[in-house]
C-alpha positions in Angstrom: 58.3 7.2 44.3 55.1 5.7 45.8 51.8 7.7 45.7 52.0 8.4 49.5 55.4 10.0 49.2 53.9 12.2 46.3 51.0 13.1 48.2 53.5 14.3 51.2 55.4 16.6 49.0 54.3 20.2 49.3 53.4 21.8 46.2 56.0 24.5 45.1 55.1 28.1 46.1 53.2 30.1 43.5 54.0 33.8 43.1 50.9 35.9 43.8 49.6 37.9 40.9 50.1 41.5 41.0 47.2 43.6 41.9 46.6 46.9 39.7 47.0 49.9 41.7 47.1 53.5 41.2 50.3 54.6 39.6 51.8 57.6 40.9 55.1 59.4 40.1 55.6 60.9 43.6 56.4 57.5 45.4 54.9 55.2 47.8 54.9 57.5 50.6 52.7 60.1 48.8 50.3 57.5 47.7 46.4 57.9 48.7 44.8 55.3 51.1 41.9 53.8 50.1 40.1 56.3 52.3 41.8 59.2 50.1 44.2 60.3 52.8 47.8 61.0 51.9 50.8 59.6 54.1 50.9 62.9 56.1 47.2 62.9 56.9 47.5 59.2 58.0 50.5 60.1 60.2 48.7 62.8 61.7 45.9 60.6 62.6 48.0 57.6 63.9 50.0 60.0 66.1 47.0 61.6 67.5 45.4 58.1 68.5 48.5 57.5 70.8 48.4 58.0 74.5 51.1 60.1 76.0 52.4 59.9 79.3 54.1 63.2 79.8 53.0 66.7 78.7 55.8 67.4 76.1 56.1 64.1 74.6 53.5 64.6 71.9 54.9 68.0 70.9 58.5 66.4 70.7 57.0 63.5 68.5 55.2 66.1 66.3 58.5 67.8 65.6 60.5 64.7 65.4 58.2 62.3 63.3 56.2 64.9 61.4 58.7 67.7 61.0 55.8 70.1 62.1 55.5 73.0 64.6 52.7 72.2 67.2 50.6 75.1 65.8 50.7 73.7 62.2 50.0 70.1 63.5 46.7 71.3 65.2 45.6 73.2 62.0 46.1 70.0 60.0 44.2 67.8 62.5 41.2 70.3 62.6 41.0 70.4 58.8 41.4 66.4 58.8 38.3 66.2 61.3 36.0 67.9 58.6 37.0 65.6 56.0 34.8 62.5 55.1 38.2 60.4 54.2 39.2 60.9 57.5 36.2 59.6 59.0 36.3 56.8 56.9 39.8 55.9 57.9 39.6 56.3 61.5 36.0 56.8 62.6 36.4 56.4 66.3 39.2 58.6 66.6 37.6 61.2 64.4 34.1 61.4 66.2 35.8 61.4 69.6 38.0 64.6 68.5 34.9 66.2 66.9 32.9 65.8 70.2 35.8 67.3 72.0 36.1 70.1 69.7 32.2 70.6 69.7 32.4 70.7 73.5 35.2 73.5 73.5 33.4 75.6 71.2 30.1 75.2 73.1 31.7 76.2 76.3 33.1 79.7 74.7 
C-alpha cells in the first residue's frame, strides 16, 4: 500500500466520550433543562409559542398533548411567566406574554 492510498483512507470513527449529566431516578422526560424547567413546563412554553389557525385548535392540543384542562394550562402558563428559568428558556415568548398580561391587567 502506497502513501497516497494510506492518506485517502478515512480514520475509523471514534465514539464520543460520555458527558456527565445530572442523574435522576424519574427518567429523562422529567429531567430539568439547563434553564431549570421540567419537561411539562417546556412543553407548555413550546405549545404556547405555536400559532393557531382555528379557535379550538389550541384547546384541543392542550388536552391531547399535555393532558390538561384549559384552565389548568393557563394557570401553569401564568405561573411560568414569573419564573426566571422560563425567561432564560424562551425570553422572547415570555416577555411578549408578560406584556400582554400587564396590558390586560392595566385595562381592568
